N, C-alpha and C positions, 0 to 999 in steps of 0.2 A: 638567494644563495650567495655566500661569500667564498670566493676562491683565492687562496694565497699561494704563491710559488716562491720558495726560497731558492736563490740562485747564487752562483759564483762565476766570475769571469773566465776561469780556466776549466769550467765544467762543460765538456762536449755535449753531454745529454741535455744540459740546460738549454744550450743553443738549439738543439733539435726540437725540444718542446716549445720554446718561444717562437721559432720559425714556423712550426706547425700551427700554433695559435694565431700568428700573424696572417698566415696563408688563408685560414678559415675565417678571418675577421673577428676573432675572439680575444685578441690580446688586450683590448681596452676594457674588457669585462673582468679581468683578473688583476689582483694586486701582486706586482713583482717586487720582491724584497731582496736586495743585494746583501748577502751575508758579510761582505767586506765593509759596507757602509753601516750596517745595523747588526753587529755581532752579538750584542746583548739581547736583542729581540730574538735572534736565532737560538741563543743559549736558553733563554726563558722558555721557548717552545720545544726544546729538546732536539733541535736540528743538529745532526751530526754528519749528514751527507746531503749532497745536492744532486738533482733537484729534489726538494721536499715539497709535496703538494698537500695543502690543507683545504678541506671543504667544510665550511661552517665550524671551524676550529678543530676539526678532527683530521689527524694525519691519515691520508689515504695512500700515499706513495712516498717512499724515500729511496733516493738513488743509492747505488752501491758505494760504500766507503772503502777506503784502503784498509786492507786487513793484514 
């Protein structure tokens, strides 16, 4: 199973998710992708809000964007 999490440094929810994964010892089992460093990757995947969590290439959760 491949898990990818798209994050942004100003995203409070991202920090909560990453802290939770670290606490559970799971952080090294996911790919964390910084949308500031890899904006085109995020764009290609359709990421418009963070955190966006993909499992096996399928979006399963997208954080709430500014409306």
